[in-house]
DRENDO-1510 file (C-alpha; in Angstrom, 1 decimal, always signed):
<recs>
REC; n; res; u; v; w
REC; 1; MET; +0.0; +0.0; +0.0 .
REC; 2; LYS; +1.4; +3.4; -1.0 .
REC; 3; TYR; +1.5; +6.4; +1.4 .
REC; 4; THR; +2.7; +10.0; +1.1 .
REC; 5; THR; +4.0; +10.8; +4.6 .
REC; 6; GLN; +4.7; +9.1; +7.9 .
REC; 7; MET; +1.4; +10.5; +9.2 .
REC; 8; ASP; -0.5; +9.2; +6.2 .
REC; 9; ALA; +1.1; +5.8; +6.6 .
REC; 10; ALA; +0.2; +5.7; +10.3 .
REC; 11; ARG; -3.4; +6.6; +9.6 .
REC; 12; ARG; -3.6; +3.8; +7.1 .
REC; 13; GLY; -2.3; +1.4; +9.7 .
REC; 14; ILE; +1.1; +1.0; +8.0 .
REC; 15; ILE; +4.2; +0.6; +10.2 .
REC; 16; THR; +7.0; +2.1; +8.2 .
REC; 17; ASN; +10.7; +1.3; +8.4 .
REC; 18; GLU; +11.2; +4.6; +10.1 .
REC; 19; MET; +8.6; +3.8; +12.7 .
REC; 20; GLU; +10.3; +0.5; +13.4 .
REC; 21; ALA; +13.6; +2.2; +13.8 .
REC; 22; VAL; +12.3; +4.8; +16.2 .
REC; 23; ALA; +10.5; +2.2; +18.3 .
REC; 24; ARG; +13.7; +0.1; +18.7 .
REC; 25; LYS; +15.7; +3.1; +19.7 .
REC; 26; GLU; +13.1; +4.4; +22.2 .
REC; 27; ASN; +12.2; +1.0; +23.6 .
REC; 28; VAL; +8.5; +1.6; +22.9 .
REC; 29; ASP; +5.7; -0.4; +21.3 .
REC; 30; VAL; +5.6; +0.2; +17.6 .
REC; 31; ARG; +1.9; +0.1; +17.4 .
REC; 32; ARG; +1.6; +2.8; +20.1 .
REC; 33; LEU; +4.1; +4.8; +18.2 .
REC; 34; GLN; +2.1; +4.4; +15.0 .
REC; 35; GLN; -1.0; +5.8; +16.9 .
REC; 36; LEU; +0.9; +8.8; +18.2 .
REC; 37; VAL; +2.2; +9.6; +14.7 .
REC; 38; ALA; -1.3; +9.3; +13.3 .
REC; 39; ALA; -2.6; +11.7; +15.9 .
REC; 40; GLY; +0.1; +14.2; +15.3 .
REC; 41; ARG; +1.6; +13.9; +18.8 .
REC; 42; VAL; +4.9; +12.4; +17.5 .
REC; 43; VAL; +6.7; +13.4; +14.3 .
REC; 44; ILE; +9.4; +11.5; +12.4 .
REC; 45; PRO; +11.2; +14.0; +10.2 .
REC; 46; ALA; +12.2; +11.8; +7.3 .
REC; 47; ASN; +12.4; +13.4; +3.8 .
REC; 48; LYS; +12.2; +10.7; +1.1 .
REC; 49; ASN; +15.4; +12.1; -0.5 .
REC; 50; HIS; +17.6; +11.9; +2.7 .
REC; 51; ALA; +19.3; +8.5; +2.0 .
REC; 52; ALA; +21.7; +8.7; +5.0 .
REC; 53; LEU; +19.1; +9.3; +7.5 .
REC; 54; ASP; +18.9; +7.3; +10.7 .
REC; 55; PRO; +15.4; +8.5; +11.8 .
REC; 56; CYS; +14.4; +9.8; +15.2 .
REC; 57; GLY; +11.0; +10.5; +16.7 .
REC; 58; ILE; +10.1; +13.7; +18.5 .
REC; 59; GLY; +7.1; +14.0; +20.8 .
REC; 60; GLU; +5.0; +12.4; +23.5 .
REC; 61; GLY; +6.5; +9.6; +25.5 .
REC; 62; LEU; +9.9; +9.8; +23.7 .
REC; 63; ARG; +13.3; +10.9; +24.9 .
REC; 64; THR; +13.7; +14.7; +24.7 .
REC; 65; LYS; +15.7; +15.6; +21.5 .
REC; 66; ILE; +18.2; +18.4; +21.0 .
REC; 67; ASN; +19.0; +20.4; +17.8 .
REC; 68; VAL; +22.2; +22.2; +16.8 .
REC; 69; ASN; +22.2; +25.3; +14.7 .
REC; 70; LEU; +25.0; +26.0; +12.3 .
REC; 71; GLY; +25.6; +27.6; +8.8 .
REC; 72; VAL; +27.5; +30.3; +7.0 .
REC; 73; SER; +26.9; +34.1; +7.2 .
REC; 74; ARG; +28.3; +37.0; +5.3 .
REC; 75; ASP; +31.0; +37.7; +8.0 .
REC; 76; CYS; +31.8; +34.0; +8.6 .
REC; 77; CYS; +31.4; +32.1; +5.4 .
REC; 78; ASP; +33.8; +29.1; +5.9 .
REC; 79; VAL; +31.9; +26.2; +4.5 .
REC; 80; GLU; +34.5; +23.6; +5.6 .
REC; 81; ALA; +34.4; +24.9; +9.2 .
REC; 82; GLU; +30.6; +24.5; +9.3 .
REC; 83; MET; +31.0; +20.9; +7.9 .
REC; 84; GLU; +33.4; +20.1; +10.6 .
REC; 85; LYS; +30.9; +21.4; +13.2 .
REC; 86; ALA; +28.2; +19.3; +11.6 .
REC; 87; ARG; +30.4; +16.1; +11.9 .
REC; 88; TYR; +31.3; +17.0; +15.5 .
REC; 89; ALA; +27.7; +17.6; +16.4 .
REC; 90; VAL; +26.8; +14.1; +15.2 .
REC; 91; GLU; +29.6; +12.7; +17.2 .
REC; 92; LEU; +28.4; +14.5; +20.3 .
REC; 93; LYS; +25.0; +12.9; +19.8 .
REC; 94; ALA; +22.9; +15.8; +18.6 .
REC; 95; ASP; +19.5; +14.6; +17.3 .
REC; 96; ALA; +19.2; +17.1; +14.5 .
REC; 97; ILE; +21.1; +19.8; +12.7 .
REC; 98; MET; +19.6; +23.1; +11.3 .
REC; 99; ASP; +21.4; +24.8; +8.5 .
REC; 100; LEU; +20.7; +28.6; +9.1 .
REC; 101; SER; +23.0; +29.7; +6.3 .
REC; 102; CYS; +22.0; +33.2; +5.2 .
REC; 103; TYR; +24.6; +34.3; +2.7 .
REC; 104; GLY; +25.3; +33.5; -0.9 .
REC; 105; LYS; +24.5; +30.4; -2.8 .
REC; 106; THR; +24.0; +27.9; +0.0 .
REC; 107; GLY; +22.7; +24.9; -2.1 .
REC; 108; GLU; +26.2; +23.2; -2.2 .
REC; 109; PHE; +26.6; +23.3; +1.6 .
REC; 110; ARG; +23.0; +22.2; +2.2 .
REC; 111; ARG; +23.4; +19.2; -0.1 .
REC; 112; ARG; +26.7; +18.1; +1.4 .
REC; 113; LEU; +25.2; +18.4; +4.8 .
REC; 114; VAL; +22.2; +16.2; +3.9 .
REC; 115; GLU; +24.5; +13.7; +2.1 .
REC; 116; MET; +26.7; +13.2; +5.2 .
REC; 117; SER; +24.2; +13.6; +8.1 .
REC; 118; PRO; +22.6; +10.5; +9.7 .
REC; 119; VAL; +20.5; +12.9; +11.8 .
REC; 120; ALA; +17.5; +15.0; +10.7 .
REC; 121; VAL; +18.4; +18.2; +8.8 .
REC; 122; GLY; +16.3; +21.3; +9.1 .
REC; 123; THR; +16.4; +24.7; +7.3 .
REC; 124; VAL; +14.7; +28.1; +7.2 .
REC; 125; PRO; +14.0; +28.7; +3.5 .
REC; 126; VAL; +13.2; +32.4; +4.0 .
REC; 127; TYR; +16.8; +33.0; +5.0 .
REC; 128; ASP; +17.9; +31.5; +1.7 .
REC; 129; ALA; +15.6; +33.4; -0.5 .
REC; 130; VAL; +17.6; +36.7; -0.9 .
REC; 131; GLY; +20.8; +34.9; -1.8 .
REC; 132; PHE; +19.0; +32.3; -3.9 .
REC; 133; TYR; +17.4; +34.8; -6.2 .
REC; 134; ASP; +20.1; +37.5; -5.8 .
REC; 135; LYS; +17.4; +40.3; -5.5 .
REC; 136; GLU; +16.0; +42.6; -2.8 .
REC; 137; LEU; +13.7; +41.1; -0.2 .
REC; 138; GLU; +10.8; +43.4; -1.4 .
REC; 139; LYS; +11.0; +42.1; -5.0 .
REC; 140; ILE; +10.8; +38.4; -4.1 .
REC; 141; THR; +7.4; +37.0; -5.1 .
REC; 142; PRO; +5.3; +34.5; -3.2 .
REC; 143; GLU; +5.9; +31.9; -6.0 .
REC; 144; GLU; +9.7; +32.5; -5.5 .
REC; 145; PHE; +9.5; +31.9; -1.8 .
REC; 146; LEU; +7.7; +28.6; -2.4 .
REC; 147; GLY; +10.3; +27.8; -5.0 .
REC; 148; VAL; +13.0; +27.9; -2.4 .
REC; 149; VAL; +10.9; +25.6; -0.1 .
REC; 150; GLU; +10.7; +23.1; -3.0 .
REC; 151; GLU; +14.5; +23.4; -3.7 .
REC; 152; HIS; +15.2; +22.5; -0.1 .
REC; 153; ALA; +12.7; +19.7; -0.1 .
REC; 154; ARG; +14.2; +18.3; -3.3 .
REC; 155; ASP; +17.6; +18.4; -1.6 .
REC; 156; GLY; +16.4; +16.1; +1.2 .
REC; 157; VAL; +15.8; +18.6; +4.0 .
REC; 158; ASP; +13.6; +16.8; +6.7 .
REC; 159; PHE; +12.0; +19.7; +8.5 .
REC; 160; MET; +11.7; +23.4; +7.7 .
REC; 161; THR; +10.9; +26.4; +9.9 .
REC; 162; ILE; +8.0; +28.2; +8.2 .
REC; 163; HIS; +6.9; +31.5; +9.8 .
REC; 164; ALA; +3.3; +31.3; +8.6 .
REC; 165; GLY; +1.7; +32.5; +11.9 .
REC; 166; ILE; +2.7; +36.1; +11.5 .
REC; 167; ASN; +0.0; +37.0; +9.2 .
REC; 168; ARG; -1.4; +40.5; +8.8 .
REC; 169; GLU; -3.7; +40.0; +11.8 .
REC; 170; THR; -0.8; +39.0; +14.0 .
REC; 171; ALA; +1.1; +41.9; +12.7 .
REC; 172; ALA; -1.7; +44.2; +13.6 .
REC; 173; VAL; -1.7; +42.8; +17.2 .
REC; 174; PHE; +2.0; +43.4; +17.4 .
REC; 175; ARG; +1.6; +47.1; +16.4 .
REC; 176; ARG; -1.1; +47.6; +19.1 .
REC; 177; ASN; +1.0; +46.0; +21.8 .
REC; 178; PRO; +4.5; +47.6; +21.7 .
REC; 179; ARG; +7.4; +45.4; +22.8 .
REC; 180; LEU; +10.8; +46.2; +24.3 .
REC; 181; THR; +12.6; +44.2; +21.7 .
REC; 182; ASN; +10.1; +44.1; +18.9 .
REC; 183; ILE; +10.4; +41.0; +16.6 .
REC; 184; VAL; +13.7; +39.2; +17.3 .
REC; 185; SER; +13.0; +36.2; +15.0 .
REC; 186; ARG; +15.2; +36.6; +11.9 .
REC; 187; GLY; +12.7; +34.9; +9.7 .
REC; 188; GLY; +9.7; +36.7; +11.4 .
REC; 189; SER; +11.3; +40.1; +10.9 .
REC; 190; LEU; +12.0; +39.4; +7.2 .
REC; 191; LEU; +8.4; +38.4; +6.6 .
REC; 192; PHE; +7.1; +41.4; +8.6 .
REC; 193; ALA; +9.3; +43.7; +6.5 .
REC; 194; TRP; +8.1; +42.0; +3.3 .
REC; 195; MET; +4.4; +42.5; +4.3 .
REC; 196; GLU; +5.0; +46.1; +5.2 .
REC; 197; MET; +6.9; +46.9; +2.0 .
REC; 198; ASN; +4.4; +45.2; -0.3 .
REC; 199; GLY; +1.2; +45.8; +1.6 .
REC; 200; ARG; +0.3; +42.1; +1.2 .
REC; 201; GLU; -0.4; +39.0; +3.3 .
REC; 202; ASN; +2.5; +36.8; +4.4 .
REC; 203; PRO; +3.0; +34.5; +1.4 .
REC; 204; PHE; +3.4; +31.4; +3.6 .
REC; 205; TYR; +0.1; +32.0; +5.1 .
REC; 206; GLU; -1.7; +33.1; +2.0 .
REC; 207; TYR; -0.4; +30.2; +0.0 .
REC; 208; TYR; -0.3; +27.7; +2.8 .
REC; 209; ASP; -2.1; +25.0; +0.8 .
REC; 210; ASP; +0.6; +25.2; -1.9 .
REC; 211; LEU; +3.3; +24.8; +0.8 .
REC; 212; LEU; +1.5; +21.7; +2.1 .
REC; 213; ASP; +1.5; +20.2; -1.4 .
REC; 214; ILE; +5.3; +20.4; -1.4 .
REC; 215; CYS; +5.7; +19.1; +2.1 .
REC; 216; SER; +3.4; +16.2; +1.4 .
REC; 217; ARG; +5.2; +15.3; -1.8 .
REC; 218; TYR; +8.6; +14.9; -0.1 .
REC; 219; ASP; +7.4; +14.2; +3.5 .
REC; 220; VAL; +8.9; +17.4; +4.9 .
REC; 221; THR; +7.9; +18.0; +8.5 .
REC; 222; ILE; +6.7; +21.7; +9.0 .
REC; 223; SER; +8.2; +23.4; +12.0 .
REC; 224; LEU; +5.8; +26.3; +12.5 .
REC; 225; GLY; +8.1; +29.2; +13.4 .
REC; 226; ASP; +7.5; +31.5; +16.3 .
REC; 227; ALA; +8.0; +34.9; +14.7 .
REC; 228; CYS; +6.7; +36.6; +17.8 .
REC; 229; ARG; +8.8; +34.6; +20.3 .
REC; 230; PRO; +9.9; +36.9; +23.1 .
REC; 231; GLY; +13.4; +38.4; +22.9 .
REC; 232; CYS; +13.6; +39.4; +26.5 .
REC; 233; LEU; +11.8; +38.6; +29.7 .
REC; 234; LYS; +9.6; +41.7; +29.6 .
REC; 235; ASP; +8.1; +40.5; +26.3 .
REC; 236; ALA; +7.3; +37.0; +27.5 .
REC; 237; THR; +3.7; +35.7; +27.2 .
REC; 238; ASP; +2.5; +38.8; +25.7 .
REC; 239; ALA; -0.4; +39.4; +23.2 .
REC; 240; SER; +1.7; +39.0; +20.1 .
REC; 241; GLN; +3.2; +35.7; +21.3 .
REC; 242; VAL; -0.1; +34.2; +22.3 .
REC; 243; HIS; -2.0; +35.4; +19.2 .
REC; 244; GLU; +0.5; +33.9; +16.9 .
REC; 245; LEU; +0.3; +30.6; +18.9 .
REC; 246; MET; -3.5; +30.5; +18.2 .
REC; 247; VAL; -2.9; +30.9; +14.5 .
REC; 248; LEU; -0.3; +28.2; +14.6 .
REC; 249; GLY; -2.9; +25.9; +16.1 .
REC; 250; GLU; -5.2; +26.5; +13.2 .
REC; 251; LEU; -2.4; +25.9; +10.7 .
REC; 252; THR; -1.6; +22.7; +12.5 .
REC; 253; ARG; -5.1; +21.3; +11.9 .
REC; 254; ARG; -4.8; +22.3; +8.2 .
REC; 255; ALA; -1.6; +20.5; +7.8 .
REC; 256; TRP; -2.9; +17.4; +9.6 .
REC; 257; GLU; -5.9; +17.3; +7.2 .
REC; 258; ARG; -3.3; +16.8; +4.4 .
REC; 259; GLY; -1.3; +14.3; +6.3 .
REC; 260; VAL; +1.7; +16.7; +6.8 .
REC; 261; GLN; +3.6; +16.3; +10.1 .
REC; 262; VAL; +3.9; +19.4; +12.3 .
REC; 263; MET; +6.0; +20.7; +15.1 .
REC; 264; ILE; +5.5; +24.0; +16.9 .
REC; 265; GLU; +8.4; +26.4; +17.8 .
REC; 266; GLY; +8.3; +28.2; +21.1 .
REC; 267; PRO; +9.7; +30.9; +23.2 .
REC; 268; GLY; +13.0; +32.4; +23.4 .
REC; 269; HIS; +13.3; +34.4; +26.7 .
REC; 270; MET; +11.1; +33.7; +29.6 .
REC; 271; PRO; +11.0; +34.0; +33.4 .
REC; 272; LEU; +11.2; +30.6; +35.2 .
REC; 273; ASN; +7.7; +31.0; +36.7 .
REC; 274; GLU; +6.0; +31.3; +33.2 .
REC; 275; ILE; +7.6; +28.3; +31.5 .
REC; 276; ALA; +5.3; +25.5; +32.7 .
REC; 277; ALA; +2.2; +27.5; +31.8 .
REC; 278; ASN; +3.5; +28.2; +28.3 .
REC; 279; MET; +4.1; +24.5; +27.8 .
REC; 280; MET; +0.5; +23.7; +28.8 .
REC; 281; LEU; -0.8; +26.6; +26.6 .
REC; 282; GLU; +1.0; +25.3; +23.5 .
REC; 283; LYS; -0.2; +21.8; +24.0 .
REC; 284; LYS; -3.7; +23.0; +24.4 .
REC; 285; LEU; -3.8; +25.5; +21.5 .
REC; 286; CYS; -1.8; +23.3; +19.1 .
REC; 287; HIS; -3.7; +20.1; +19.8 .
REC; 288; GLY; -0.7; +18.1; +21.4 .
REC; 289; ALA; +1.7; +18.8; +18.5 .
REC; 290; PRO; +5.4; +18.3; +19.5 .
REC; 291; PHE; +6.9; +21.5; +20.9 .
REC; 292; TYR; +10.3; +22.8; +19.9 .
REC; 293; VAL; +11.8; +25.5; +22.2 .
REC; 294; LEU; +14.8; +27.8; +22.0 .
REC; 295; GLY; +15.9; +27.7; +25.6 .
REC; 296; PRO; +13.9; +29.3; +27.1 .
REC; 297; LEU; +16.6; +31.6; +28.4 .
REC; 298; VAL; +15.6; +32.5; +32.0 .
REC; 299; THR; +17.6; +35.7; +32.4 .
REC; 300; ASP; +18.8; +38.4; +30.0 .
REC; 301; VAL; +22.1; +39.4; +31.9 .
REC; 302; ALA; +24.4; +36.5; +31.1 .
REC; 303; PRO; +26.1; +37.0; +27.7 .
REC; 304; GLY; +28.8; +34.5; +27.4 .
REC; 305; TYR; +26.9; +32.0; +29.6 .
REC; 306; ASP; +23.6; +31.7; +27.8 .
REC; 307; HIS; +24.2; +27.9; +27.3 .
REC; 308; ILE; +23.6; +27.9; +31.1 .
REC; 309; THR; +20.6; +30.1; +31.2 .
REC; 310; SER; +19.1; +28.1; +28.3 .
REC; 311; ALA; +19.8; +24.7; +30.0 .
REC; 312; ILE; +18.0; +25.9; +33.1 .
REC; 313; GLY; +15.0; +26.9; +31.1 .
REC; 314; GLY; +15.2; +23.9; +28.8 .
REC; 315; ALA; +15.1; +21.4; +31.6 .
REC; 316; ILE; +12.0; +23.0; +33.1 .
REC; 317; ALA; +10.3; +23.3; +29.7 .
REC; 318; ALA; +11.0; +19.7; +28.7 .
REC; 319; ALA; +9.9; +18.4; +32.2 .
REC; 320; SER; +6.7; +20.4; +31.6 .
REC; 321; GLY; +6.0; +19.0; +28.2 .
REC; 322; ALA; +8.4; +20.3; +25.6 .
REC; 323; ASP; +9.8; +17.7; +23.3 .
REC; 324; PHE; +12.6; +19.2; +21.4 .
REC; 325; LEU; +15.3; +21.6; +22.7 .
REC; 326; CYS; +17.3; +24.0; +20.4 .
REC; 327; TYR; +20.7; +24.3; +21.9 .
REC; 328; VAL; +22.1; +27.7; +22.8 .
REC; 329; THR; +25.9; +28.3; +22.9 .
REC; 330; PRO; +28.0; +30.7; +25.1 .
REC; 331; ALA; +28.3; +32.8; +21.9 .
REC; 332; GLU; +24.5; +33.6; +21.8 .
REC; 333; HIS; +23.9; +37.3; +21.1 .
REC; 334; LEU; +27.6; +37.8; +20.6 .
REC; 335; ARG; +29.1; +36.0; +17.5 .
REC; 336; LEU; +28.9; +32.9; +15.3 .
REC; 337; PRO; +29.8; +30.0; +17.6 .
REC; 338; THR; +33.2; +28.2; +17.4 .
REC; 339; LEU; +33.6; +24.5; +17.5 .
REC; 340; GLU; +34.2; +24.7; +21.3 .
REC; 341; ASP; +31.2; +27.0; +21.8 .
REC; 342; MET; +29.1; +24.4; +19.9 .
REC; 343; LYS; +30.3; +21.5; +22.2 .
REC; 344; GLU; +29.5; +23.5; +25.3 .
REC; 345; GLY; +26.0; +24.2; +23.9 .
REC; 346; ILE; +25.4; +20.6; +23.0 .
REC; 347; ILE; +26.5; +19.3; +26.3 .
REC; 348; ALA; +24.4; +21.9; +28.2 .
REC; 349; ALA; +21.3; +21.0; +26.1 .
REC; 350; ARG; +21.9; +17.2; +26.6 .
REC; 351; ILE; +22.1; +17.7; +30.4 .
REC; 352; ALA; +18.8; +19.6; +30.3 .
REC; 353; ALA; +17.1; +17.1; +28.1 .
REC; 354; HIS; +18.2; +14.2; +30.2 .
REC; 355; ALA; +17.2; +15.8; +33.5 .
REC; 356; ALA; +13.8; +16.4; +32.0 .
REC; 357; ASP; +13.5; +12.8; +30.8 .
REC; 358; ILE; +14.1; +11.7; +34.4 .
REC; 359; ALA; +11.3; +13.8; +35.6 .
REC; 360; LYS; +9.0; +12.6; +32.8 .
REC; 361; GLY; +9.7; +8.9; +33.5 .
REC; 362; ILE; +11.1; +8.2; +30.1 .
REC; 363; PRO; +12.0; +4.5; +30.0 .
REC; 364; GLY; +15.8; +3.9; +30.7 .
REC; 365; ALA; +16.6; +7.5; +31.6 .
REC; 366; ARG; +17.0; +7.0; +35.3 .
REC; 367; GLN; +19.0; +3.8; +34.8 .
REC; 368; TRP; +21.9; +5.8; +33.4 .
REC; 369; ASP; +22.1; +7.8; +36.6 .
REC; 370; ASP; +21.8; +4.7; +38.8 .
REC; 371; ASP; +24.7; +3.1; +36.8 .
REC; 372; MET; +26.9; +6.2; +37.5 .
REC; 373; SER; +26.0; +6.2; +41.1 .
REC; 374; GLU; +27.0; +2.5; +41.4 .
REC; 375; ALA; +30.3; +3.3; +39.7 .
REC; 376; ARG; +30.9; +6.2; +42.2 .
REC; 377; ALA; +30.0; +4.0; +45.1 .
REC; 378; ASN; +32.7; +1.6; +43.9 .
REC; 379; LEU; +35.2; +4.3; +43.1 .
REC; 380; ASP; +35.3; +2.7; +39.6 .
REC; 381; TRP; +36.9; +5.6; +37.7 .
REC; 382; GLU; +37.0; +4.0; +34.3 .
REC; 383; LYS; +33.2; +3.1; +34.5 .
REC; 384; MET; +32.5; +6.7; +35.6 .
REC; 385; PHE; +34.4; +8.0; +32.5 .
REC; 386; GLN; +32.5; +5.6; +30.2 .
REC; 387; LEU; +29.1; +6.8; +31.6 .
REC; 388; ALA; +29.9; +10.5; +31.7 .
REC; 389; ILE; +28.0; +12.7; +29.3 .
REC; 390; ASP; +31.4; +14.2; +28.3 .
REC; 391; PRO; +34.0; +11.4; +28.9 .
REC; 392; ASP; +36.9; +13.4; +27.5 .
REC; 393; LYS; +36.5; +16.2; +30.0 .
REC; 394; ALA; +36.0; +13.9; +32.9 .
REC; 395; ARG; +39.2; +12.0; +32.0 .
REC; 396; ARG; +41.1; +15.3; +31.5 .
REC; 397; TYR; +40.2; +16.7; +34.8 .
REC; 398; ARG; +41.2; +13.5; +36.6 .
REC; 399; ALA; +44.6; +13.3; +34.7 .
REC; 400; GLU; +45.3; +17.0; +35.4 .
REC; 401; SER; +45.2; +16.5; +39.2 .
REC; 402; ARG; +46.3; +13.1; +40.3 .
REC; 403; PRO; +45.7; +12.1; +44.0 .
REC; 404; GLN; +48.2; +10.4; +46.3 .
REC; 405; HIS; +45.7; +7.5; +46.7 .
REC; 406; GLU; +44.0; +6.2; +43.6 .
REC; 407; ASP; +40.8; +5.5; +45.5 .
REC; 408; SER; +40.3; +9.2; +46.1 .
REC; 409; CYS; +40.6; +12.5; +44.3 .
REC; 410; THR; +42.5; +15.7; +45.1 .
REC; 411; MET; +39.5; +17.3; +46.6 .
REC; 412; CYS; +39.2; +15.1; +49.7 .
REC; 413; GLY; +42.2; +12.7; +49.5 .
REC; 414; LYS; +42.2; +10.1; +52.3 .
REC; 415; MET; +39.2; +12.0; +53.9 .
REC; 416; CYS; +37.0; +10.9; +51.0 .
REC; 417; ALA; +33.6; +9.9; +52.5 .
REC; 418; VAL; +33.0; +7.2; +49.8 .
REC; 419; ARG; +36.5; +5.6; +50.3 .
REC; 420; ASN; +36.2; +5.7; +54.1 .
REC; 421; MET; +32.6; +4.3; +54.2 .
REC; 422; ASN; +33.7; +1.5; +51.9 .
REC; 423; ARG; +36.7; +0.6; +54.1 .
REC; 424; VAL; +34.8; +0.8; +57.4 .
REC; 425; LEU; +32.0; -1.3; +56.2 .
REC; 426; ARG; +34.5; -3.9; +55.1 .
REC; 427; GLY; +36.0; -3.9; +58.6 .
REC; 428; GLU; +39.2; -2.1; +57.5 .
REC; 429; ASP; +40.9; +1.0; +59.1 .
REC; 430; VAL; +40.3; +4.4; +57.6 .
REC; 431; LEU; +42.7; +7.4; +57.3 .
</recs>
C-alpha cells in the first residue's frame, strides 16, 4: 500500500521502516508509536530524499531531543568549518542539525550536509531566498518563496521552519501592543518587513495549501516558526506571542488534514515561573503537537553564559511538556559559535534534556544515573568516565590533578567519604 507521509502511513495502519527504527531506539511499542504519529503527537522527520538518515522521533513519550544550529553568514562564510561542526555535532549525539545559512548560494553546503548527516536536517527557507534569487527582499514574489521551499525539499531537508503564523492580523496585534525588543526572530522580521513593503499578506500564510503540497510530496515536517517569540523577559507571554500561537494551532489542523507532520516552535526568553504555563498553553492551543523550544533563556544578563541560562529553562520546559530543545551556545547574542562553543552548547542541552527525561519517567533515563551512582560508590573511575555525558572532559580533569591515593581525588584525598565508608563497612581501618 502506498503512502505519502509518515502521518499518512500511520493513519492507514502501515508501520514504516522509520517507525520500526524509532520504536527500537526508544524501547516503545511500535503500534503505540504508530498511533501517536497518526494523531500528530509524534513526528518522524524523514524526507524521502535523505538517504543517509537514521530516523528519530520527536514527541509524546519519547526521549527529549536536541537540535544544533550552524551555517554560514556574510561575516563568517567558511563552509568547511561548518561541515566540521556538523560532523562533530553528530559525534556529540545531537539529534538534529539546522542549517541557518543566510549568505550566498547555500545549495552546495546544504546538499553536502544532507548527504553526510545521519540525523535529521532542518532549514529556514526564507533565510535563503535573498541569496538564492540575488534580489532585494521586497522584490521576491510568493511563488519564489515557495520555489525555495521546493528546492530545499528536493535536496532532502527533513524539516523546515516556516513562519506562517505572522499574518497581517498577528502583525496588527504586534503594532497595538508595543514590545521592548520588537520581533527578534530573523525569519519573522524578514516576513514582517516584506508584508510592510508590499502591503500584502504573508505568502506562507496566503499560499499555505501550496506549501502543504510540497511538504506532502517529499514528506517534509513543518516546524511552524514562532516569529513573535519573546526576545527578552519583559516581552514573554504577551499578546503577540499568544495570538501567533493561536494561528499556529489553526495551521496545525490544516496540515494534519493533508497528512503533513507538524512541530510548533516556542519561546526564546522567559522567566522561570512562566515556563510551565507556556508549555501547557502550546499543547492545548496546538492540539498536542510536539513543541520545539529555543531555551527558554531564563535571564537576560548572562552574555557568554547563555548555554547555562538556556539549559535551566530547557530542563523546566521539557519536564513540563516540551519535546525538542534547540541548543544555545555561550556565543549567543555575541558571534557565530566556534567548535568549542558548539560543544558547550550541546552538552548543556543534553544535560537539560536528560534531566527532564528523568522527571517525565522516560524508560531507561533514570538507569543511566543509577549506573553512574554505582560506579561512584565503587570508586570505579573507568566506569565513571564511560558513563559520563562528556567522557573526554572527565578524563582530562582527573589526569590534570592526580591524588596520592588512587581510590580518592585531590578534593578530599584520604578523607573521601566514599572511600572511608567502603573501608569501614569492610572492617578495614580508615585514614
